[in-house]
C-alpha positions in Angstrom: -29.1 -19.2 7.0 -25.4 -20.1 7.2 -24.4 -23.7 7.3 -23.7 -25.2 10.7 -21.0 -27.6 9.4 -17.5 -26.9 10.8 -15.4 -25.5 7.9 -12.0 -26.8 7.0 -10.7 -23.2 7.7 -12.1 -23.2 11.2 -10.9 -26.7 11.8 -7.4 -25.6 10.8 -7.5 -22.6 13.0 -8.7 -24.7 16.0 -6.1 -27.4 15.5 -3.3 -24.9 15.0 -4.4 -22.9 18.1 -4.3 -19.6 16.1 -7.8 -18.4 16.5 -8.7 -14.9 17.3 -7.6 -15.2 20.9 -4.2 -16.3 19.9 -4.0 -13.5 17.3 -4.9 -10.9 19.9 -2.4 -12.4 22.3 0.3 -11.6 19.7 1.0 -15.2 18.5 0.1 -14.4 14.9 0.4 -11.3 12.8 -3.1 -11.0 11.2 -3.5 -9.9 7.7 -7.1 -8.7 8.1 -10.5 -9.3 9.6 -14.1 -9.6 8.5 -16.8 -8.7 11.0 -20.5 -9.5 10.4 -23.2 -8.4 12.8 -26.8 -9.6 12.2 -29.3 -6.8 11.8 -33.0 -7.7 11.4 -34.8 -4.4 11.7 -34.5 -0.9 10.3 -33.8 0.2 13.9 -30.9 -2.2 14.2 -29.4 -1.2 10.8 -29.6 2.5 11.8 -28.1 1.8 15.2 -25.1 0.1 13.6 -24.7 3.0 11.2 -24.8 5.9 13.6 -22.8 7.2 16.6 -25.0 7.5 19.7 -24.2 10.5 21.9 -25.0 9.7 25.6 -25.6 12.9 27.5 -24.6 11.4 30.8 -21.3 10.2 29.5 -20.5 12.8 26.8 -21.7 16.0 28.5 -19.3 18.3 26.7 -20.1 16.8 23.3 -23.8 17.0 24.1 -23.6 20.7 25.0 -21.7 21.4 21.8 -24.4 19.5 19.7 -27.2 21.3 21.6 -25.7 24.6 20.6 -25.3 23.6 17.0 -28.8 22.2 16.9 -30.3 25.4 18.5 -28.2 28.0 16.8 -27.4 26.4 13.5 -23.7 26.1 14.4 -21.4 25.9 17.4 -17.7 26.9 17.8 -15.1 25.6 20.2 -11.4 26.4 20.8 -8.7 23.8 21.3 -5.5 22.2 20.2 -7.5 19.5 18.6 -11.3 19.0 17.9 -13.2 17.5 20.8 -14.5 14.8 18.5 -14.3 13.8 14.9 -17.5 12.1 13.8 -16.8 9.5 11.2 -20.5 8.7 10.7 -23.9 10.4 11.3 -24.9 11.0 14.9 -28.0 9.8 16.7 -29.1 12.9 18.7 -32.4 13.9 20.2 -33.9 10.9 18.6 -33.0 12.0 15.0 -30.0 11.3 12.8 -27.7 14.2 11.9 -24.6 14.6 9.7 -22.1 16.7 11.6 -19.7 18.8 9.7 -16.4 20.0 11.2 -14.4 23.0 9.9 -11.4 25.0 11.1 -12.4 28.7 11.0 -9.5 30.3 12.9 -6.0 29.5 14.0 -3.7 31.3 16.4 -0.7 30.8 18.6 -1.3 31.2 22.4 1.3 31.5 25.1 1.2 29.1 28.0 3.3 28.1 30.9 4.6 24.9 32.4 6.5 24.1 35.6 9.1 21.3 35.8 9.4 19.8 39.2 12.5 17.7 40.0 12.6 15.5 43.1 15.8 13.9 44.5 18.5 16.2 43.0 21.8 15.9 44.9 22.7 19.6 44.9 19.2 21.0 45.7 19.1 23.9 48.1 16.9 24.5 51.1 13.2 25.0 50.6 12.0 28.6 50.2 8.3 27.9 50.7 6.1 25.0 51.6 3.7 23.6 49.0 0.7 24.3 51.1 1.7 28.0 51.3 1.8 28.5 47.6 -1.1 30.5 46.0 -4.2 28.5 45.2 -3.6 28.8 41.4 -0.2 27.1 41.8 -1.4 24.4 44.2 -4.1 23.6 41.7 -1.7 23.3 38.7 0.7 21.2 40.7 -2.1 19.2 42.4 -0.4 15.8 41.6 3.0 16.8 42.9 2.6 15.5 46.4 1.6 12.1 45.0 4.7 12.1 42.8 6.8 12.9 45.8 5.2 10.0 47.8 6.0 7.6 44.9 9.6 8.8 44.8 10.0 8.4 48.6 8.8 4.8 48.4 10.7 3.9 45.2 14.3 3.2 44.1 14.7 6.1 41.6 17.3 8.6 42.9 15.8 11.4 40.9 12.4 11.9 39.2 10.8 14.8 37.4 7.3 15.9 36.3 6.0 18.6 34.1 2.8 20.5 35.0 0.9 22.6 32.6 -1.1 25.7 33.6 -4.5 26.3 32.0 -4.4 29.1 29.4 -6.9 31.2 31.4 -4.9 31.1 34.6 -4.6 34.3 36.7 -0.9 35.0 36.2 -0.9 37.8 38.6 -2.0 35.4 41.4 0.8 32.9 40.6 4.1 32.7 42.4 5.6 30.3 39.9 4.6 31.6 36.4 5.4 33.4 34.2 8.6 34.0 36.4 9.1 31.9 39.5 9.6 33.6 42.8 11.0 30.3 44.2 13.5 27.7 43.0 12.9 25.1 45.7 9.7 24.2 47.5 9.0 21.8 50.3 6.6 19.0 49.7 6.0 16.4 52.4 9.4 17.0 53.9 11.1 16.7 50.5 13.0 19.5 48.7 11.7 19.9 45.2 13.3 22.0 42.5 10.9 24.0 40.3 11.5 25.8 37.0 9.0 27.6 34.9 9.1 28.1 31.1 6.9 29.6 28.5 5.3 27.5 25.7 3.6 28.3 22.5 0.6 26.3 21.3 -1.3 26.4 18.1 -5.0 26.8 19.0 -7.8 26.3 16.5 -11.4 27.4 16.4 -13.6 24.5 15.3 -17.1 25.0 13.9 -19.6 22.2 14.0 -22.8 22.2 12.0 -25.6 19.7 12.0 -27.8 18.6 9.0 -30.7 16.2 9.7 -30.5 13.0 7.6 -33.5 11.2 9.1 -36.2 11.9 11.7 -35.3 8.6 13.5 -32.7 5.9 13.6 -35.2 3.5 12.1 -35.9 5.8 9.2 -32.1 6.1 8.6 -31.9 2.3 8.5 -34.7 2.2 5.9 -32.7 4.6 3.8 -29.6 2.4 4.0 -31.5 -0.7 2.8 -31.2 0.5 -0.8 -27.4 0.1 -0.5 -27.5 -3.6 0.4 -24.8 -5.7 -1.1 -25.7 -9.3 -1.9 -23.0 -11.9 -1.4 -23.9 -15.0 -3.4 -22.3 -17.5 -5.8 -19.3 -17.8 -3.4 -16.6 -20.5 -3.6 -16.3 -23.0 -0.8 -13.4 -21.0 0.8 -15.3 -17.7 0.5 -18.4 -19.3 2.1 -16.3 -20.7 4.9 -14.8 -17.3 5.6 -18.2 -15.6 5.6 -19.9 -18.2 7.8 -17.0 -18.0 10.3 -17.5 -14.3 10.5 -21.2 -14.8 11.1 -20.9 -17.6 13.7 -18.0 -16.1 15.6 -18.8 -12.4 15.0 -15.4 -11.9 13.4 -13.0 -13.9 11.2 -9.3 -13.1 11.4 -7.1 -14.2 8.6 -3.4 -14.4 7.8 -1.7 -12.3 5.2 -2.6 -13.0 1.6 -5.6 -15.1 2.4 -7.2 -15.7 -1.0 -10.7 -16.0 0.2 -10.4 -12.8 2.3 -9.0 -10.9 -0.7 -11.8 -12.2 -3.1 -14.6 -11.4 -0.6 -13.1 -8.0 0.0 -12.9 -7.4 -3.8 -16.6 -8.4 -4.1 -17.6 -5.9 -1.4 -15.5 -3.2 -3.0 -17.3 -3.5 -6.2 -19.9 -1.4 -4.3 -19.1 1.9 -2.6 -18.8 1.4 1.1 -21.3 3.2 3.3 -18.3 4.3 5.4 -14.6 3.9 4.7 -11.2 5.0 5.7 -7.7 4.0 4.4 -7.9 0.5 6.0 -11.6 -0.3 6.6 -14.9 -0.3 4.8 -18.5 -0.9 6.0 -21.4 -2.3 4.1 -24.9 -3.6 4.7 -24.7 -7.2 3.3 -27.3 -9.8 2.5 -26.2 -13.4 2.7 -28.6 -16.3 2.3 -31.6 -14.1 2.9 -30.3 -12.5 6.2 -28.8 -9.0 6.6 -25.5 -8.2 8.3 -23.7 -5.0 9.2 -20.3 -5.9 7.7 -16.8 -4.4 8.3 -13.8 -5.3 6.3 -10.5 -4.4 8.0 -7.8 -4.8 5.3 -5.0 -4.2 7.8 -2.0 -5.8 6.1 -3.7 -7.1 3.0 -2.1 -4.8 0.6 -4.4 -5.5 -2.4 -7.4 -4.4 -0.4 -5.6 -1.4 1.3 -4.8 0.0 -2.1 -8.3 -0.3 -3.3 -9.7 1.4 -0.2 -7.1 4.1 -0.5 -8.1 4.6 -4.1 -11.7 5.0 -3.1 
């Protein structure tokens, strides 16, 4: 187990008042961070290594995954994907790799209405907000609140843009595609409205699931073979690692030699997950296992190595 002796690194941070709280408060520009979370069981390893989808909080994602699980694939349209999994998913008790592909792209026409409150040369209202068709009241639902804020504020003029859903019933609208009115009355205030057409790139995304393990614990068992052992460390490297273990995270300044050397030790092995700034490993240190994340941030030597990977 890690030493309980207060390291010179930690003593310096404490005396200088530049620990993690100070960093997060903006007092210091950090160069990187090392996070180490203890994991004792295969279940804990698998939990750290997967993204759990909670049906009560992620109902749309759950429905999408249910369709992919049942039908072999699921497609969804949108300007951007509903989610980008960066690691396997824990779903229905098993672990799945989710693949994402763009299978179609098109341009769709939409409409927005710009509402301006407080214009000096605004004309008389032509219709009250509550008399607009339901489709327009729904699209401009937040407009009365904006008007209330304007009436209670100091801004002489304020504007807001409201987007109509692409599947809106245009024939039922009085404001799009061409507006029948230029001024509407909202809570006694004259509001100028102007509609315009927009074009949006819409993609069709296809998700597919491939089972990696029948349970989170089984997936954790698989990852044990990728354990990286941290040993034969220098005093400074050991202080950094033990700070990360005891505090959960060690934040360092730019060009911290111990941080760079520990990072290079980790990068001798392929990360389980990585992006251009971070890498994640299962690490053994003094007989205990830790889910470890290296955030290179502004430590250029490590950023370059992660980018090369």
